[in-house]
C-alpha positions in Angstrom: 119.7 51.2 208.6 117.8 54.3 209.5 119.6 57.6 209.6 119.8 59.6 212.8 117.7 62.7 213.3 118.3 66.1 211.9 120.9 67.9 209.9 123.6 68.0 212.4 126.0 65.2 213.2 125.7 63.4 216.5 128.4 64.4 219.0 131.2 62.3 220.4 130.1 59.5 222.7 126.5 59.5 221.4 127.8 58.9 217.8 129.9 56.0 219.0 127.0 54.5 220.8 124.7 54.8 217.8 127.4 53.2 215.5 127.6 50.3 218.0 123.9 49.9 217.9 123.8 49.9 214.1 126.3 47.0 214.2 124.2 45.2 216.8 121.0 45.6 214.7 122.8 44.2 211.6 123.7 41.1 213.7 120.2 40.9 215.0 118.9 40.4 211.5 120.4 36.9 211.5 118.0 36.0 214.4 114.9 37.8 213.1 112.7 34.7 212.9 113.7 33.6 216.5 113.0 37.1 217.8 109.5 37.0 216.3 108.8 33.6 217.6 109.7 34.6 221.2 106.8 37.2 221.1 104.4 34.4 221.8 106.3 33.1 224.8 105.9 36.1 227.1 103.0 37.2 229.3 101.0 40.2 228.1 102.7 43.6 228.8 101.9 45.4 232.0 100.6 49.0 231.7 103.7 51.1 232.2 102.1 54.5 231.4 99.2 53.7 233.6 101.5 52.8 236.5 102.8 56.4 236.4 99.4 58.2 236.1 99.0 59.2 239.8 97.3 62.6 239.9 98.4 63.2 243.5 102.1 62.3 243.7 105.3 62.1 241.6 105.8 58.4 240.5 109.2 56.8 240.7 110.9 54.8 237.9 113.9 53.3 239.6 116.8 52.2 237.4 119.1 49.2 237.3 122.5 49.9 235.7 126.1 49.1 236.4 127.9 52.0 234.8 127.5 54.9 232.4 129.8 56.9 230.1 129.4 59.9 232.3 129.7 58.4 235.8 131.9 55.4 235.0 131.5 52.3 237.3 128.5 52.8 239.6 127.6 49.4 241.0 129.3 46.8 238.9 128.4 43.9 241.1 124.7 44.5 241.4 122.2 41.7 241.5 119.4 42.9 239.2 116.6 40.9 240.9 117.5 41.8 244.5 118.0 45.4 243.5 114.7 45.8 241.7 112.7 43.9 244.2 114.0 46.3 246.8 112.9 49.2 244.6 109.5 47.7 244.3 109.1 47.2 248.0 110.3 50.8 248.5 107.3 52.0 246.5 108.7 52.4 242.9 105.8 52.6 240.4 108.0 51.1 237.6 111.5 50.0 236.8 114.1 50.8 234.2 116.7 48.3 233.1 119.7 49.2 231.0 120.3 46.5 228.4 123.3 48.1 226.6 126.4 46.0 227.3 129.3 48.0 225.9 128.6 51.4 227.6 126.4 50.5 230.5 127.2 46.9 231.5 123.6 45.7 231.0 122.1 42.9 229.0 118.8 41.3 228.0 119.5 38.7 230.7 119.0 41.5 233.2 115.8 42.5 231.6 114.4 39.0 231.5 115.4 38.3 235.1 113.8 41.6 236.4 110.7 41.3 234.4 110.0 37.8 235.7 110.7 38.7 239.3 108.7 41.9 239.9 105.0 42.9 239.6 105.5 46.5 238.4 106.1 47.4 234.8 109.6 47.4 233.3 111.2 49.7 230.7 113.9 48.5 228.4 116.3 51.4 228.4 118.6 51.3 225.4 119.4 53.1 222.1 116.6 51.8 219.9 117.0 52.3 216.2 115.1 49.4 214.6 111.8 47.5 215.0 113.8 44.3 215.6 115.0 45.9 218.9 111.4 46.6 219.8 110.4 43.0 219.2 113.4 41.8 221.1 112.4 44.0 224.0 108.9 42.5 224.1 110.2 39.0 223.7 112.4 39.6 226.7 109.6 40.8 228.9 109.7 44.6 228.5 106.5 46.5 229.1 107.9 49.8 227.7 110.7 50.9 225.4 112.7 54.1 225.4 112.8 56.1 222.1 115.4 58.9 222.0 114.3 61.6 219.7 117.9 62.9 219.4 119.0 59.9 217.5 116.0 59.2 215.3 114.6 61.0 212.3 110.9 61.7 212.2 110.0 58.8 210.0 111.9 56.3 212.1 110.6 57.8 215.3 107.0 57.4 214.0 107.6 53.8 212.8 109.2 52.8 216.1 106.5 54.4 218.2 103.9 52.6 216.1 105.7 49.3 216.5 106.0 49.7 220.3 102.3 50.5 220.8 101.2 47.7 218.3 102.8 45.2 220.7 100.9 46.6 223.6 103.8 48.4 225.2 104.3 52.0 226.2 106.8 54.2 224.4 108.7 56.6 226.5 109.9 59.3 224.0 112.9 61.1 225.3 113.4 64.8 224.5 115.7 67.6 225.6 114.2 70.8 224.1 111.0 72.3 222.7 111.7 71.2 219.1 112.0 67.6 220.2 108.8 67.9 222.3 107.0 69.0 219.1 108.4 66.1 217.2 107.3 63.6 219.9 103.8 65.0 220.0 103.6 64.8 216.2 104.1 61.0 216.3 101.4 60.6 219.0 103.5 60.3 222.1 101.5 60.2 225.3 104.5 59.6 227.5 107.4 62.0 227.2 110.7 61.9 229.1 112.5 65.2 229.5 116.2 64.4 229.8 118.0 67.0 232.0 121.3 65.7 230.6 122.3 67.2 227.3 123.5 64.2 225.3 125.7 66.5 223.3 127.8 67.5 226.3 126.6 65.1 229.1 126.1 68.2 231.3 123.0 68.1 233.5 120.6 70.9 234.5 117.6 69.8 236.6 115.7 73.0 235.5 115.5 71.7 232.0 112.4 69.8 233.0 110.9 72.8 234.8 111.4 75.0 231.7 109.8 72.5 229.3 107.1 70.8 231.3 104.4 73.3 230.5 105.1 72.9 226.7 103.6 69.4 227.1 99.8 69.0 227.0 98.2 67.9 230.3 97.0 64.6 228.9 100.6 63.6 228.1 102.6 62.3 231.0 106.0 63.9 231.7 108.9 62.0 233.2 111.9 64.0 234.3 115.2 62.1 233.8 118.8 62.6 235.0 120.3 64.7 237.8 117.7 64.0 240.4 119.6 63.5 243.7 117.4 64.6 246.7 113.8 64.7 247.8 114.1 68.5 247.5 114.8 67.9 243.8 111.6 65.8 243.5 109.6 68.4 245.4 110.7 71.1 242.9 109.8 68.9 240.0 106.5 68.0 241.5 105.6 71.6 242.1 106.5 72.2 238.4 104.0 69.7 237.2 106.2 66.7 236.4 104.3 63.4 236.6 107.2 61.0 237.2 110.9 60.8 237.7 113.5 58.3 236.5 116.3 57.9 239.0 119.4 55.8 238.7 122.8 57.0 239.8 121.8 58.6 243.0 120.0 55.4 244.2 122.8 53.1 243.0 125.5 55.1 244.7 123.7 54.9 248.1 124.7 52.3 250.7 121.2 50.8 250.5 119.5 51.7 247.2 116.1 50.5 248.2 116.2 52.6 251.4 117.4 55.5 249.3 114.4 55.0 247.0 111.9 55.7 249.8 113.1 59.4 249.8 111.8 59.7 246.2 108.3 58.3 246.9 105.2 60.1 247.9 106.1 63.6 246.8 103.0 65.8 245.9 102.7 67.1 242.4 101.0 70.0 240.8 98.4 69.1 238.2 98.9 70.6 234.8 95.2 70.0 233.9 
């Protein structure tokens, strides 16, 4: 199995999640042939990055998840298809589906159901450590895969980024600081997610994106992730030059998530070009 990034040990909950994923990948190897065969059974991937490339407004990636380690139970009884169709109708440019079972209550069943029910591109959001997970994502209908720089060494990040793009998908490379931005750029990332949540502490600071966005070249799209709760938050991020936002908990906690999503759509953005 690939080692995780860097010289420091991963903290607490993140270390436990990564260990769980290592065990899952070991089990996946039993099904490697089946995973590869499924690649021919799905439609071509939709253009996830292209769906976010609106020069005028901040694009919305709306998320489907039942719970998280930080927030606990959010919407355990959600219907993934109904939820994401509502997001699409509200104007979401793309969707994110959590597929981790143990910590987020998701599954590949959710991903397959959503991918087959909507027209906009869909991101598989999980803790990807191995190319088998990338193939599994594509075979389950994903149009994009999340790669978290914090849990990957440079060689693994490069290999996974290559595997994602070779299958025609977009790679959303998640970072939290300038060093990780540099690492993402070195592997050729053209879509970077700045996580406002520090995975070491699970504390969130919306201004993380504002501080880091201008470290990213203008031809690389920037997605701000975590802690986005109001339209005013989106306006601040748009004025800072963020291309897109990924929003989950604040939508899922609303009485009507699809109606709540309309508040995050159509916000003007500053061009970094």
